[in-house]
GUVOTOR-948318 format. One record per atom (N, C-alpha, C, O): residue in three letters; x, y, z; atom name; residue number from 1. Coordinates in Angstrom, 2 decimals. Each point is the difference from the previous one (the first is absolute). Layout:
<sites>
<site aa="Ala" xx="X" yy="Y" zz="Z" at="CA" i="NUM"/>
...
</sites>
This chain:
<sites>
<site aa="Met" xx="-31.07" yy="-32.95" zz="14.50" at="N" i="1"/>
<site aa="Met" xx="1.36" yy="0.23" zz="-0.58" at="CA" i="1"/>
<site aa="Met" xx="1.02" yy="0.29" zz="1.24" at="C" i="1"/>
<site aa="Met" xx="1.16" yy="-0.41" zz="0.10" at="O" i="1"/>
<site aa="Leu" xx="-1.86" yy="1.21" zz="0.78" at="N" i="2"/>
<site aa="Leu" xx="1.01" yy="0.22" zz="1.00" at="CA" i="2"/>
<site aa="Leu" xx="0.49" yy="-1.16" zz="0.80" at="C" i="2"/>
<site aa="Leu" xx="1.14" yy="-0.05" zz="0.47" at="O" i="2"/>
<site aa="Leu" xx="-2.03" yy="-0.85" zz="-0.35" at="N" i="3"/>
<site aa="Leu" xx="0.12" yy="-1.43" zz="0.67" at="CA" i="3"/>
<site aa="Leu" xx="1.24" yy="-0.64" zz="-0.90" at="C" i="3"/>
<site aa="Leu" xx="1.03" yy="-0.32" zz="0.58" at="O" i="3"/>
<site aa="Ser" xx="-1.16" yy="0.18" zz="-1.77" at="N" i="4"/>
<site aa="Ser" xx="0.99" yy="-0.76" zz="-0.85" at="CA" i="4"/>
<site aa="Ser" xx="1.34" yy="0.67" zz="-0.03" at="C" i="4"/>
<site aa="Ser" xx="1.07" yy="-0.60" zz="-0.17" at="O" i="4"/>
<site aa="Val" xx="-1.21" yy="1.90" zz="0.33" at="N" i="5"/>
<site aa="Val" xx="1.33" yy="0.79" zz="0.16" at="CA" i="5"/>
<site aa="Val" xx="0.86" yy="-0.34" zz="1.30" at="C" i="5"/>
<site aa="Val" xx="1.21" yy="-0.19" zz="0.10" at="O" i="5"/>
<site aa="Ser" xx="-2.25" yy="0.16" zz="0.89" at="N" i="6"/>
<site aa="Ser" xx="0.76" yy="-0.10" zz="1.32" at="CA" i="6"/>
<site aa="Ser" xx="0.36" yy="-1.54" zz="0.40" at="C" i="6"/>
<site aa="Ser" xx="0.84" yy="-0.24" zz="0.86" at="O" i="6"/>
<site aa="Ile" xx="-1.47" yy="-0.67" zz="-1.48" at="N" i="7"/>
<site aa="Ile" xx="0.22" yy="-1.41" zz="0.16" at="CA" i="7"/>
<site aa="Ile" xx="1.10" yy="-0.61" zz="-0.88" at="C" i="7"/>
<site aa="Ile" xx="0.95" yy="-0.60" zz="0.51" at="O" i="7"/>
<site aa="Thr" xx="-1.09" yy="0.74" zz="-1.81" at="N" i="8"/>
<site aa="Thr" xx="0.70" yy="-0.54" zz="-0.99" at="CA" i="8"/>
<site aa="Thr" xx="1.32" yy="0.76" zz="-0.13" at="C" i="8"/>
<site aa="Thr" xx="0.04" yy="1.22" zz="0.17" at="O" i="8"/>
<site aa="Ser" xx="1.09" yy="-2.00" zz="-0.48" at="N" i="9"/>
<site aa="Ser" xx="1.13" yy="0.83" zz="-0.41" at="CA" i="9"/>
<site aa="Ser" xx="0.23" yy="0.10" zz="-1.53" at="C" i="9"/>
<site aa="Ser" xx="0.90" yy="0.71" zz="-0.44" at="O" i="9"/>
<site aa="Arg" xx="-1.72" yy="-1.42" zz="-0.35" at="N" i="10"/>
<site aa="Arg" xx="0.02" yy="0.01" zz="-1.42" at="CA" i="10"/>
<site aa="Arg" xx="-0.72" yy="1.13" zz="-0.44" at="C" i="10"/>
<site aa="Arg" xx="-1.20" yy="0.07" zz="0.27" at="O" i="10"/>
<site aa="Arg" xx="1.86" yy="0.96" zz="-1.02" at="N" i="11"/>
<site aa="Arg" xx="-0.48" yy="1.06" zz="-0.53" at="CA" i="11"/>
<site aa="Arg" xx="-0.89" yy="-0.30" zz="-1.14" at="C" i="11"/>
<site aa="Arg" xx="-0.91" yy="0.80" zz="-0.21" at="O" i="11"/>
<site aa="Asp" xx="1.03" yy="-1.91" zz="-0.62" at="N" i="12"/>
<site aa="Asp" xx="-0.79" yy="-0.15" zz="-1.11" at="CA" i="12"/>
<site aa="Asp" xx="-1.33" yy="-0.24" zz="0.26" at="C" i="12"/>
<site aa="Asp" xx="-0.84" yy="0.29" zz="-0.85" at="O" i="12"/>
<site aa="Lys" xx="0.48" yy="-0.84" zz="2.07" at="N" i="13"/>
<site aa="Lys" xx="-1.31" yy="-0.51" zz="0.33" at="CA" i="13"/>
<site aa="Lys" xx="-0.91" yy="1.45" zz="0.33" at="C" i="13"/>
<site aa="Lys" xx="-1.21" yy="0.07" zz="-0.23" at="O" i="13"/>
<site aa="Thr" xx="1.91" yy="0.94" zz="0.73" at="N" i="14"/>
<site aa="Thr" xx="-0.76" yy="1.27" zz="0.46" at="CA" i="14"/>
<site aa="Thr" xx="-0.16" yy="0.74" zz="-1.32" at="C" i="14"/>
<site aa="Thr" xx="-1.00" yy="0.68" zz="-0.24" at="O" i="14"/>
<site aa="Ile" xx="2.04" yy="-0.84" zz="-0.64" at="N" i="15"/>
<site aa="Ile" xx="-0.32" yy="0.73" zz="-1.25" at="CA" i="15"/>
<site aa="Ile" xx="-0.97" yy="-0.59" zz="-0.85" at="C" i="15"/>
<site aa="Ile" xx="-0.67" yy="0.71" zz="-0.75" at="O" i="15"/>
<site aa="Leu" xx="0.49" yy="-2.18" zz="0.82" at="N" i="16"/>
<site aa="Leu" xx="-1.30" yy="-0.59" zz="-0.72" at="CA" i="16"/>
<site aa="Leu" xx="-1.12" yy="0.58" zz="0.65" at="C" i="16"/>
<site aa="Leu" xx="-0.84" yy="0.53" zz="-0.72" at="O" i="16"/>
<site aa="Tyr" xx="0.68" yy="-0.52" zz="1.95" at="N" i="17"/>
<site aa="Tyr" xx="-1.33" yy="0.40" zz="0.77" at="CA" i="17"/>
<site aa="Tyr" xx="-0.33" yy="1.46" zz="-0.42" at="C" i="17"/>
<site aa="Tyr" xx="-1.14" yy="0.39" zz="-0.24" at="O" i="17"/>
<site aa="Thr" xx="2.29" yy="0.37" zz="0.18" at="N" i="18"/>
<site aa="Thr" xx="-0.28" yy="1.50" zz="-0.32" at="CA" i="18"/>
<site aa="Thr" xx="-0.48" yy="0.14" zz="-1.44" at="C" i="18"/>
<site aa="Thr" xx="-0.87" yy="0.83" zz="-0.27" at="O" i="18"/>
<site aa="Arg" xx="1.44" yy="-1.67" zz="-0.75" at="N" i="19"/>
<site aa="Arg" xx="-0.43" yy="0.12" zz="-1.34" at="CA" i="19"/>
<site aa="Arg" xx="-1.43" yy="-0.52" zz="-0.01" at="C" i="19"/>
<site aa="Arg" xx="-0.83" yy="0.62" zz="-0.66" at="O" i="19"/>
<site aa="Val" xx="0.49" yy="-1.66" zz="1.33" at="N" i="20"/>
<site aa="Val" xx="-1.48" yy="-0.52" zz="-0.01" at="CA" i="20"/>
<site aa="Val" xx="-0.90" yy="1.23" zz="0.56" at="C" i="20"/>
<site aa="Val" xx="-1.08" yy="0.28" zz="-0.54" at="O" i="20"/>
<site aa="Ala" xx="1.59" yy="0.45" zz="1.64" at="N" i="21"/>
<site aa="Ala" xx="-1.01" yy="0.77" zz="0.55" at="CA" i="21"/>
<site aa="Ala" xx="-0.03" yy="1.27" zz="-1.11" at="C" i="21"/>
<site aa="Ala" xx="-1.05" yy="0.63" zz="-0.09" at="O" i="21"/>
<site aa="Met" xx="2.05" yy="-0.33" zz="-0.64" at="N" i="22"/>
<site aa="Met" xx="-0.07" yy="1.06" zz="-0.95" at="CA" i="22"/>
<site aa="Met" xx="-1.05" yy="-0.20" zz="-0.98" at="C" i="22"/>
<site aa="Met" xx="-0.72" yy="0.89" zz="-0.45" at="O" i="22"/>
<site aa="Ser" xx="0.66" yy="-2.38" zz="0.08" at="N" i="23"/>
<site aa="Ser" xx="-0.67" yy="-0.25" zz="-1.12" at="CA" i="23"/>
<site aa="Ser" xx="-1.58" yy="-0.05" zz="0.33" at="C" i="23"/>
<site aa="Ser" xx="-0.91" yy="0.29" zz="-0.79" at="O" i="23"/>
<site aa="Leu" xx="0.78" yy="-0.71" zz="2.03" at="N" i="24"/>
<site aa="Leu" xx="-1.42" yy="0.09" zz="0.54" at="CA" i="24"/>
<site aa="Leu" xx="-0.44" yy="1.37" zz="0.26" at="C" i="24"/>
<site aa="Leu" xx="-1.19" yy="0.28" zz="-0.08" at="O" i="24"/>
<site aa="Ile" xx="2.09" yy="0.62" zz="0.38" at="N" i="25"/>
<site aa="Ile" xx="-0.56" yy="1.49" zz="0.25" at="CA" i="25"/>
<site aa="Ile" xx="-0.28" yy="0.46" zz="-1.37" at="C" i="25"/>
<site aa="Ile" xx="-1.07" yy="0.57" zz="-0.21" at="O" i="25"/>
<site aa="Ile" xx="1.91" yy="-0.76" zz="-0.76" at="N" i="26"/>
<site aa="Ile" xx="-0.31" yy="0.44" zz="-1.46" at="CA" i="26"/>
<site aa="Ile" xx="-1.19" yy="-0.60" zz="-0.49" at="C" i="26"/>
<site aa="Ile" xx="-0.74" yy="0.71" zz="-0.68" at="O" i="26"/>
<site aa="Ile" xx="0.43" yy="-1.86" zz="0.91" at="N" i="27"/>
<site aa="Ile" xx="-1.43" yy="-0.61" zz="-0.49" at="CA" i="27"/>
<site aa="Ile" xx="-1.14" yy="0.55" zz="0.75" at="C" i="27"/>
<site aa="Ile" xx="-1.10" yy="0.12" zz="-0.52" at="O" i="27"/>
<site aa="Ser" xx="1.34" yy="0.20" zz="1.67" at="N" i="28"/>
<site aa="Ser" xx="-1.12" yy="0.68" zz="0.86" at="CA" i="28"/>
<site aa="Ser" xx="-0.24" yy="1.55" zz="-0.53" at="C" i="28"/>
<site aa="Ser" xx="-1.11" yy="0.51" zz="-0.17" at="O" i="28"/>
<site aa="Ser" xx="2.17" yy="0.00" zz="-0.01" at="N" i="29"/>
<site aa="Ser" xx="-0.12" yy="1.56" zz="-0.64" at="CA" i="29"/>
<site aa="Ser" xx="-0.58" yy="-0.08" zz="-1.31" at="C" i="29"/>
<site aa="Ser" xx="-0.68" yy="0.96" zz="-0.38" at="O" i="29"/>
<site aa="Leu" xx="0.84" yy="-2.06" zz="-0.45" at="N" i="30"/>
<site aa="Leu" xx="-0.64" yy="-0.06" zz="-1.30" at="CA" i="30"/>
<site aa="Leu" xx="-1.41" yy="-0.21" zz="0.10" at="C" i="30"/>
<site aa="Leu" xx="-0.75" yy="0.52" zz="-0.82" at="O" i="30"/>
<site aa="Phe" xx="0.17" yy="-1.49" zz="2.08" at="N" i="31"/>
<site aa="Phe" xx="-1.27" yy="-0.03" zz="0.07" at="CA" i="31"/>
<site aa="Phe" xx="-0.92" yy="1.16" zz="0.47" at="C" i="31"/>
<site aa="Phe" xx="-1.18" yy="0.12" zz="-0.30" at="O" i="31"/>
<site aa="Ala" xx="2.02" yy="0.81" zz="1.19" at="N" i="32"/>
<site aa="Ala" xx="-0.43" yy="1.21" zz="0.39" at="CA" i="32"/>
<site aa="Ala" xx="-0.25" yy="0.82" zz="-1.20" at="C" i="32"/>
<site aa="Ala" xx="-1.00" yy="0.72" zz="-0.09" at="O" i="32"/>
<site aa="Asn" xx="1.91" yy="-0.82" zz="-0.87" at="N" i="33"/>
<site aa="Asn" xx="-0.06" yy="0.97" zz="-1.18" at="CA" i="33"/>
<site aa="Asn" xx="-1.07" yy="-0.49" zz="-0.84" at="C" i="33"/>
<site aa="Asn" xx="-0.55" yy="0.83" zz="-0.73" at="O" i="33"/>
<site aa="Asn" xx="0.16" yy="-2.02" zz="0.71" at="N" i="34"/>
<site aa="Asn" xx="-1.06" yy="-0.73" zz="-0.73" at="CA" i="34"/>
<site aa="Asn" xx="-1.38" yy="0.42" zz="0.46" at="C" i="34"/>
<site aa="Asn" xx="-0.88" yy="0.26" zz="-0.82" at="O" i="34"/>
<site aa="Thr" xx="0.63" yy="-0.16" zz="2.34" at="N" i="35"/>
<site aa="Thr" xx="-1.19" yy="0.55" zz="0.24" at="CA" i="35"/>
<site aa="Thr" xx="-0.10" yy="1.53" zz="0.19" at="C" i="35"/>
<site aa="Thr" xx="-1.08" yy="0.51" zz="0.28" at="O" i="35"/>
<site aa="Phe" xx="2.13" yy="0.15" zz="-0.42" at="N" i="36"/>
<site aa="Phe" xx="0.00" yy="1.48" zz="-0.16" at="CA" i="36"/>
<site aa="Phe" xx="-0.84" yy="0.68" zz="-0.80" at="C" i="36"/>
<site aa="Phe" xx="-0.52" yy="1.08" zz="0.31" at="O" i="36"/>
<site aa="Tyr" xx="0.30" yy="-1.84" zz="-1.65" at="N" i="37"/>
<site aa="Tyr" xx="-0.64" yy="0.50" zz="-1.15" at="CA" i="37"/>
<site aa="Tyr" xx="-1.75" yy="-0.22" zz="0.06" at="C" i="37"/>
<site aa="Tyr" xx="-0.73" yy="0.24" zz="-0.96" at="O" i="37"/>
<site aa="Leu" xx="0.32" yy="-0.66" zz="2.11" at="N" i="38"/>
<site aa="Leu" xx="-1.44" yy="-0.26" zz="0.03" at="CA" i="38"/>
<site aa="Leu" xx="-0.68" yy="1.12" zz="0.25" at="C" i="38"/>
<site aa="Leu" xx="0.38" yy="0.74" zz="0.90" at="O" i="38"/>
<site aa="Ser" xx="-1.54" yy="-0.44" zz="-1.67" at="N" i="39"/>
<site aa="Ser" xx="-0.82" yy="1.32" zz="0.20" at="CA" i="39"/>
<site aa="Ser" xx="-0.55" yy="0.15" zz="1.38" at="C" i="39"/>
<site aa="Ser" xx="-0.26" yy="1.09" zz="0.50" at="O" i="39"/>
<site aa="Val" xx="0.10" yy="-2.29" zz="0.11" at="N" i="40"/>
<site aa="Val" xx="-0.79" yy="-0.01" zz="1.28" at="CA" i="40"/>
<site aa="Val" xx="0.90" yy="0.67" zz="1.07" at="C" i="40"/>
<site aa="Val" xx="-0.53" yy="0.34" zz="1.06" at="O" i="40"/>
<site aa="Leu" xx="1.81" yy="-0.15" zz="-1.27" at="N" i="41"/>
<site aa="Leu" xx="0.89" yy="0.44" zz="1.10" at="CA" i="41"/>
<site aa="Leu" xx="-0.08" yy="1.56" zz="0.06" at="C" i="41"/>
<site aa="Leu" xx="0.70" yy="0.63" zz="0.79" at="O" i="41"/>
<site aa="Ala" xx="-1.61" yy="0.00" zz="-1.66" at="N" i="42"/>
<site aa="Ala" xx="-0.02" yy="1.45" zz="0.05" at="CA" i="42"/>
<site aa="Ala" xx="-0.63" yy="0.52" zz="1.44" at="C" i="42"/>
<site aa="Ala" xx="0.35" yy="1.01" zz="0.60" at="O" i="42"/>
<site aa="Asn" xx="-1.43" yy="-2.03" zz="-0.19" at="N" i="43"/>
<site aa="Asn" xx="-0.77" yy="0.30" zz="1.13" at="CA" i="43"/>
<site aa="Asn" xx="0.61" yy="-0.76" zz="1.14" at="C" i="43"/>
<site aa="Asn" xx="-0.08" yy="0.43" zz="1.15" at="O" i="43"/>
<site aa="Gly" xx="0.71" yy="-1.57" zz="-1.46" at="N" i="44"/>
<site aa="Gly" xx="0.69" yy="-0.93" zz="1.04" at="CA" i="44"/>
<site aa="Gly" xx="-1.14" yy="-1.28" zz="0.15" at="C" i="44"/>
<site aa="Gly" xx="-1.20" yy="-0.06" zz="-0.29" at="O" i="44"/>
<site aa="Ile" xx="2.12" yy="-0.89" zz="0.87" at="N" i="45"/>
<site aa="Ile" xx="-0.84" yy="-1.31" zz="0.25" at="CA" i="45"/>
<site aa="Ile" xx="0.29" yy="-0.24" zz="1.48" at="C" i="45"/>
<site aa="Ile" xx="1.14" yy="0.03" zz="0.47" at="O" i="45"/>
<site aa="Gly" xx="-2.25" yy="-0.26" zz="0.24" at="N" i="46"/>
<site aa="Gly" xx="0.10" yy="-0.15" zz="1.52" at="CA" i="46"/>
<site aa="Gly" xx="-0.66" yy="-1.44" zz="0.41" at="C" i="46"/>
<site aa="Gly" xx="-1.11" yy="-0.32" zz="-0.42" at="O" i="46"/>
<site aa="Leu" xx="1.76" yy="-0.36" zz="1.14" at="N" i="47"/>
<site aa="Leu" xx="-0.39" yy="-1.13" zz="0.74" at="CA" i="47"/>
<site aa="Leu" xx="-0.08" yy="0.01" zz="1.49" at="C" i="47"/>
<site aa="Leu" xx="0.87" yy="0.54" zz="0.68" at="O" i="47"/>
<site aa="Tyr" xx="-1.94" yy="-1.14" zz="-0.17" at="N" i="48"/>
<site aa="Tyr" xx="-0.35" yy="0.01" zz="1.40" at="CA" i="48"/>
<site aa="Tyr" xx="-0.05" yy="1.56" zz="0.62" at="C" i="48"/>
<site aa="Tyr" xx="0.65" yy="0.41" zz="0.96" at="O" i="48"/>
<site aa="Ser" xx="-1.53" yy="0.29" zz="-1.72" at="N" i="49"/>
<site aa="Ser" xx="-0.33" yy="1.58" zz="0.41" at="CA" i="49"/>
<site aa="Ser" xx="1.20" yy="0.76" zz="-0.01" at="C" i="49"/>
<site aa="Ser" xx="0.16" yy="0.89" zz="0.83" at="O" i="49"/>
<site aa="Gly" xx="0.76" yy="-1.18" zz="-1.74" at="N" i="50"/>
<site aa="Gly" xx="1.10" yy="0.95" zz="-0.18" at="CA" i="50"/>
<site aa="Gly" xx="1.33" yy="-0.37" zz="0.60" at="C" i="50"/>
<site aa="Gly" xx="0.96" yy="0.77" zz="-0.04" at="O" i="50"/>
<site aa="Leu" xx="-0.91" yy="-2.10" zz="0.67" at="N" i="51"/>
<site aa="Leu" xx="1.10" yy="-0.39" zz="0.64" at="CA" i="51"/>
<site aa="Leu" xx="1.23" yy="-0.22" zz="-1.18" at="C" i="51"/>
<site aa="Leu" xx="1.16" yy="0.41" zz="0.10" at="O" i="51"/>
<site aa="Phe" xx="-1.67" yy="-1.07" zz="-1.05" at="N" i="52"/>
<site aa="Phe" xx="1.01" yy="-0.19" zz="-1.15" at="CA" i="52"/>
<site aa="Phe" xx="-0.34" yy="0.96" zz="-0.96" at="C" i="52"/>
<site aa="Phe" xx="-0.86" yy="-0.41" zz="-0.78" at="O" i="52"/>
<site aa="His" xx="1.25" yy="1.50" zz="0.58" at="N" i="53"/>
<site aa="His" xx="-0.42" yy="0.94" zz="-1.08" at="CA" i="53"/>
<site aa="His" xx="1.18" yy="0.29" zz="-0.91" at="C" i="53"/>
<site aa="His" xx="1.09" yy="0.43" zz="0.37" at="O" i="53"/>
<site aa="Val" xx="-1.47" yy="-0.74" zz="-1.68" at="N" i="54"/>
<site aa="Val" xx="1.21" yy="0.04" zz="-1.11" at="CA" i="54"/>
<site aa="Val" xx="-0.69" yy="1.21" zz="-0.90" at="C" i="54"/>
<site aa="Val" xx="-1.17" yy="-0.01" zz="-0.39" at="O" i="54"/>
<site aa="Thr" xx="2.16" yy="1.05" zz="0.14" at="N" i="55"/>
<site aa="Thr" xx="-0.22" yy="0.86" zz="-1.03" at="CA" i="55"/>
<site aa="Thr" xx="1.31" yy="0.10" zz="-0.87" at="C" i="55"/>
<site aa="Thr" xx="0.97" yy="-0.71" zz="0.26" at="O" i="55"/>
<site aa="Ser" xx="-0.96" yy="1.59" zz="-1.27" at="N" i="56"/>
<site aa="Ser" xx="1.20" yy="0.15" zz="-0.80" at="CA" i="56"/>
<site aa="Ser" xx="1.10" yy="0.48" zz="0.82" at="C" i="56"/>
<site aa="Ser" xx="1.10" yy="-0.51" zz="-0.21" at="O" i="56"/>
<site aa="Asn" xx="-1.21" yy="1.45" zz="1.17" at="N" i="57"/>
<site aa="Asn" xx="1.08" yy="0.48" zz="0.64" at="CA" i="57"/>
<site aa="Asn" xx="0.66" yy="-1.28" zz="0.83" at="C" i="57"/>
<site aa="Asn" xx="1.22" yy="-0.15" zz="-0.03" at="O" i="57"/>
<site aa="Thr" xx="-1.96" yy="-0.67" zz="0.69" at="N" i="58"/>
<site aa="Thr" xx="0.72" yy="-1.06" zz="0.91" at="CA" i="58"/>
<site aa="Thr" xx="0.60" yy="-1.13" zz="-1.23" at="C" i="58"/>
<site aa="Thr" xx="0.91" yy="-0.79" zz="0.28" at="O" i="58"/>
<site aa="Gln" xx="-1.43" yy="0.82" zz="-1.37" at="N" i="59"/>
<site aa="Gln" xx="0.75" yy="-0.87" zz="-0.96" at="CA" i="59"/>
<site aa="Gln" xx="1.23" yy="0.48" zz="-0.40" at="C" i="59"/>
<site aa="Gln" xx="0.94" yy="-0.78" zz="-0.17" at="O" i="59"/>
<site aa="Val" xx="-0.81" yy="2.24" zz="-0.05" at="N" i="60"/>
<site aa="Val" xx="1.40" yy="0.68" zz="-0.33" at="CA" i="60"/>
<site aa="Val" xx="0.85" yy="-0.22" zz="1.16" at="C" i="60"/>
<site aa="Val" xx="1.15" yy="-0.40" zz="-0.17" at="O" i="60"/>
<site aa="Phe" xx="-1.63" yy="0.62" zz="1.35" at="N" i="61"/>
<site aa="Phe" xx="0.84" yy="-0.25" zz="1.17" at="CA" i="61"/>
<site aa="Phe" xx="0.50" yy="-1.37" zz="0.10" at="C" i="61"/>
<site aa="Phe" xx="1.17" yy="-0.24" zz="0.31" at="O" i="61"/>
<site aa="Asn" xx="-2.05" yy="-0.67" zz="-0.58" at="N" i="62"/>
<site aa="Asn" xx="0.41" yy="-1.43" zz="0.08" at="CA" i="62"/>
<site aa="Asn" xx="1.16" yy="-0.22" zz="-1.18" at="C" i="62"/>
<site aa="Asn" xx="0.99" yy="-0.69" zz="0.19" at="O" i="62"/>
<site aa="Met" xx="-1.19" yy="1.19" zz="-1.10" at="N" i="63"/>
<site aa="Met" xx="1.05" yy="-0.27" zz="-1.23" at="CA" i="63"/>
<site aa="Met" xx="1.30" yy="0.82" zz="0.37" at="C" i="63"/>
<site aa="Met" xx="1.09" yy="-0.38" zz="-0.45" at="O" i="63"/>
<site aa="Phe" xx="-1.18" yy="1.38" zz="1.17" at="N" i="64"/>
<site aa="Phe" xx="1.23" yy="0.74" zz="0.42" at="CA" i="64"/>
<site aa="Phe" xx="0.64" yy="-0.84" zz="1.05" at="C" i="64"/>
<site aa="Phe" xx="1.22" yy="-0.14" zz="-0.11" at="O" i="64"/>
<site aa="Leu" xx="-1.78" yy="-0.40" zz="1.07" at="N" i="65"/>
<site aa="Leu" xx="0.66" yy="-0.70" zz="0.95" at="CA" i="65"/>
<site aa="Leu" xx="0.51" yy="-1.37" zz="-0.50" at="C" i="65"/>
<site aa="Leu" xx="0.94" yy="-0.51" zz="0.60" at="O" i="65"/>
<site aa="Cys" xx="-1.49" yy="-0.13" zz="-1.68" at="N" i="66"/>
<site aa="Cys" xx="0.52" yy="-1.08" zz="-0.68" at="CA" i="66"/>
<site aa="Cys" xx="1.27" yy="0.39" zz="-0.62" at="C" i="66"/>
<site aa="Cys" xx="0.96" yy="-0.76" zz="0.04" at="O" i="66"/>
<site aa="Leu" xx="-0.92" yy="1.95" zz="-0.64" at="N" i="67"/>
<site aa="Leu" xx="1.15" yy="0.44" zz="-0.88" at="CA" i="67"/>
<site aa="Leu" xx="1.14" yy="0.29" zz="1.13" at="C" i="67"/>
<site aa="Leu" xx="1.17" yy="-0.28" zz="-0.28" at="O" i="67"/>
<site aa="Leu" xx="-1.48" yy="0.82" zz="1.51" at="N" i="68"/>
<site aa="Leu" xx="0.97" yy="0.48" zz="0.81" at="CA" i="68"/>
<site aa="Leu" xx="0.56" yy="-1.47" zz="0.73" at="C" i="68"/>
<site aa="Leu" xx="1.18" yy="-0.12" zz="0.32" at="O" i="68"/>
<site aa="Cys" xx="-2.03" yy="-0.80" zz="-0.15" at="N" i="69"/>
<site aa="Cys" xx="0.48" yy="-1.27" zz="0.62" at="CA" i="69"/>
<site aa="Cys" xx="0.88" yy="-0.60" zz="-1.07" at="C" i="69"/>
<site aa="Cys" xx="1.14" yy="-0.32" zz="0.33" at="O" i="69"/>
<site aa="Thr" xx="-1.53" yy="0.12" zz="-1.54" at="N" i="70"/>
<site aa="Thr" xx="0.78" yy="-0.51" zz="-1.09" at="CA" i="70"/>
<site aa="Thr" xx="1.48" yy="0.63" zz="0.07" at="C" i="70"/>
<site aa="Thr" xx="1.01" yy="-0.69" zz="-0.14" at="O" i="70"/>
<site aa="Ile" xx="-0.99" yy="2.03" zz="0.36" at="N" i="71"/>
<site aa="Ile" xx="1.35" yy="0.56" zz="-0.24" at="CA" i="71"/>
<site aa="Ile" xx="0.78" yy="-0.21" zz="1.17" at="C" i="71"/>
<site aa="Ile" xx="1.20" yy="-0.23" zz="-0.15" at="O" i="71"/>
<site aa="Ile" xx="-1.73" yy="0.28" zz="1.42" at="N" i="72"/>
<site aa="Ile" xx="0.79" yy="-0.45" zz="1.09" at="CA" i="72"/>
<site aa="Ile" xx="0.35" yy="-1.44" zz="-0.01" at="C" i="72"/>
<site aa="Ile" xx="1.17" yy="-0.28" zz="0.26" at="O" i="72"/>
<site aa="Leu" xx="-1.94" yy="-0.60" zz="-0.49" at="N" i="73"/>
<site aa="Leu" xx="0.45" yy="-1.40" zz="-0.31" at="CA" i="73"/>
<site aa="Leu" xx="1.07" yy="-0.19" zz="-1.15" at="C" i="73"/>
<site aa="Leu" xx="0.86" yy="-0.89" zz="0.05" at="O" i="73"/>
<site aa="Gly" xx="-0.97" yy="1.74" zz="-1.02" at="N" i="74"/>
<site aa="Gly" xx="1.06" yy="-0.10" zz="-1.05" at="CA" i="74"/>
<site aa="Gly" xx="1.34" yy="0.27" zz="0.46" at="C" i="74"/>
<site aa="Gly" xx="1.01" yy="-0.57" zz="-0.42" at="O" i="74"/>
<site aa="Leu" xx="-1.04" yy="1.49" zz="1.35" at="N" i="75"/>
<site aa="Leu" xx="1.58" yy="0.33" zz="0.67" at="CA" i="75"/>
<site aa="Leu" xx="0.61" yy="-1.39" zz="0.47" at="C" i="75"/>
<site aa="Leu" xx="1.22" yy="-0.12" zz="-0.08" at="O" i="75"/>
<site aa="Thr" xx="-1.87" yy="-0.79" zz="0.48" at="N" i="76"/>
<site aa="Thr" xx="0.56" yy="-1.06" zz="0.78" at="CA" i="76"/>
<site aa="Thr" xx="-0.18" yy="-1.39" zz="-0.95" at="C" i="76"/>
<site aa="Thr" xx="0.42" yy="-1.07" zz="0.42" at="O" i="76"/>
<site aa="Ala" xx="-1.01" yy="1.17" zz="-1.60" at="N" i="77"/>
<site aa="Ala" xx="-0.43" yy="-1.29" zz="-0.63" at="CA" i="77"/>
<site aa="Ala" xx="1.30" yy="-0.65" zz="-0.91" at="C" i="77"/>
<site aa="Ala" xx="-0.08" yy="-1.08" zz="-0.59" at="O" i="77"/>
<site aa="Phe" xx="1.18" yy="1.86" zz="0.60" at="N" i="78"/>
<site aa="Phe" xx="0.88" yy="-0.46" zz="-0.92" at="CA" i="78"/>
<site aa="Phe" xx="1.30" yy="-0.14" zz="0.70" at="C" i="78"/>
<site aa="Phe" xx="0.22" yy="0.68" zz="1.01" at="O" i="78"/>
<site aa="Tyr" xx="0.78" yy="-1.63" zz="-1.55" at="N" i="79"/>
<site aa="Tyr" xx="1.25" yy="-0.24" zz="0.65" at="CA" i="79"/>
<site aa="Tyr" xx="0.80" yy="1.20" zz="-0.10" at="C" i="79"/>
<site aa="Tyr" xx="-0.03" yy="0.63" zz="-1.06" at="O" i="79"/>
<site aa="Pro" xx="0.77" yy="-0.22" zz="2.08" at="N" i="80"/>
<site aa="Pro" xx="0.91" yy="1.06" zz="0.01" at="CA" i="80"/>
<site aa="Pro" xx="1.33" yy="-0.16" zz="-0.75" at="C" i="80"/>
<site aa="Pro" xx="0.69" yy="-1.00" zz="0.16" at="O" i="80"/>
<site aa="Arg" xx="-0.36" yy="1.99" zz="-0.98" at="N" i="81"/>
<site aa="Arg" xx="1.21" yy="-0.27" zz="-0.72" at="CA" i="81"/>
<site aa="Arg" xx="1.24" yy="0.34" zz="0.77" at="C" i="81"/>
<site aa="Arg" xx="0.12" yy="1.03" zz="0.66" at="O" i="81"/>
<site aa="Lys" xx="0.79" yy="-1.97" zz="-0.77" at="N" i="82"/>
<site aa="Lys" xx="1.41" yy="0.13" zz="0.66" at="CA" i="82"/>
<site aa="Lys" xx="0.88" yy="0.73" zz="-0.96" at="C" i="82"/>
<site aa="Lys" xx="0.25" yy="-0.45" zz="-1.12" at="O" i="82"/>
<site aa="Val" xx="0.25" yy="1.68" zz="1.60" at="N" i="83"/>
<site aa="Val" xx="0.91" yy="0.78" zz="-0.73" at="CA" i="83"/>
<site aa="Val" xx="1.52" yy="-0.31" zz="0.35" at="C" i="83"/>
<site aa="Val" xx="0.90" yy="0.62" zz="-0.57" at="O" i="83"/>
</sites>
């Protein structure tokens, strides 16, 4: 998105990219919410001897980051109003 802002002079392209990124982040947070309710996450799931370790705390942190990114992208995702 930074590249599209710096190269193109058309504001509508960057707004389109921002909206697509917002929708992808919302979908990924819904996927994180879907896996949050597994009973296996009480102890955690680890792959490669704990290199990739998933617990309920990491899923909550993931959803928080997705919410924060969506809010930040939402600040630039719409046309500015001319007063």
